[in-house]
C-alpha positions in Angstrom: 99.6 130.6 37.1 101.2 133.0 34.7 103.4 135.6 36.4 104.6 137.3 33.2 103.1 140.7 33.9 105.2 143.6 32.9 106.7 145.3 36.0 105.9 148.8 34.8 103.4 148.8 31.9 101.0 151.6 31.0 97.7 151.8 32.8 94.2 153.2 32.4 93.4 153.3 36.1 95.5 152.1 39.1 99.3 152.0 39.0 100.6 149.0 37.3 104.1 148.8 38.9 105.0 145.5 40.6 108.0 144.3 42.5 109.9 141.2 41.4 108.7 137.8 42.7 111.8 137.4 44.8 110.8 140.4 46.9 107.3 139.1 47.3 108.6 135.7 48.3 110.9 137.4 50.9 107.8 139.2 52.3 105.9 135.8 52.4 108.8 134.2 54.3 108.9 137.0 56.9 105.2 136.7 57.5 105.5 132.9 57.8 108.2 133.4 60.4 106.0 135.7 62.4 104.3 133.9 65.3 101.1 135.8 65.1 100.2 137.1 61.7 99.9 133.8 59.8 98.0 132.0 62.5 95.6 134.8 63.0 94.8 135.1 59.2 94.6 131.3 59.0 92.1 131.2 61.9 89.7 133.5 59.9 87.0 131.6 58.1 86.6 134.2 55.5 89.1 134.7 52.6 91.9 137.1 53.6 95.1 138.3 52.0 97.9 140.6 52.8 99.0 142.9 50.0 102.1 144.9 49.5 102.0 148.6 48.3 101.8 147.4 44.7 98.6 145.4 45.5 100.4 142.1 45.1 99.5 139.2 47.4 102.3 138.5 49.9 100.2 136.1 52.1 96.8 134.5 51.8 94.8 132.3 54.2 93.5 128.9 53.2 90.0 130.3 52.5 91.4 132.8 50.0 93.4 130.0 48.3 90.3 127.9 48.1 88.3 130.8 46.6 91.1 131.3 44.0 91.1 127.6 43.2 94.7 127.0 44.2 96.1 124.2 46.3 99.4 125.8 47.4 99.5 129.3 48.9 102.7 130.0 46.9 100.8 129.8 43.7 99.1 133.2 44.2 102.1 135.1 45.6 102.7 138.2 43.6 99.3 138.2 41.9 96.6 140.8 42.5 93.1 140.0 43.8 91.5 140.0 40.3 94.1 137.7 39.0 93.7 135.3 42.0 89.9 135.3 41.4 90.2 134.8 37.7 88.8 138.2 36.5 88.8 138.2 32.7 90.0 141.9 32.6 92.8 141.2 35.1 94.0 138.2 33.1 93.8 139.8 29.7 95.4 143.2 30.4 99.2 143.4 30.4 99.2 145.4 33.7 96.9 143.0 35.4 94.2 143.7 38.0 93.1 147.3 38.4 94.8 148.7 35.3 92.0 148.6 32.8 89.5 151.5 32.4 86.6 149.2 33.4 88.3 148.6 36.7 87.2 152.1 37.8 83.9 150.6 38.8 85.3 147.5 40.6 84.6 147.5 44.3 87.6 145.3 45.0 90.3 147.6 43.5 88.6 150.7 44.9 88.6 149.2 48.4 92.3 148.2 48.0 93.3 151.7 46.8 91.4 153.4 49.6 93.0 151.2 52.2 96.5 151.9 50.7 95.5 155.6 51.1 94.8 155.0 54.8 91.0 155.1 54.6 88.6 152.5 56.0 86.2 151.2 53.5 83.8 148.3 52.8 82.9 147.5 49.2 81.4 144.6 47.3 82.6 143.3 43.9 81.6 140.9 41.3 84.2 139.2 39.1 83.6 138.3 35.5 85.2 134.9 34.7 85.0 132.7 31.5 
């Protein structure tokens, strides 16, 4: 999967800043070393992912990997949810998922932004893929 997103491009909605892949990979390794977090997420039957403050995937369970069509968990590290799920807008905008003006109506990005703000939320989202 392409990881050539700009680290700080312009945006029309959510912040576009990302951390470098090395930092994401360090987070992934710390989670894998934890005795509880990885196994708990893996035991969940529904897709689940842990995101950093820049909305990048730092860990995903097998169900999320399957939903994203990837075989190896490491393939989606550093991506955002829309990129994992193949959203056309996320893959065609230099800032990636959440940075395009149409993203303002996306339930997924709005749920992620609300949770980063400390609010509890449940949203639904549909993803346009080609």
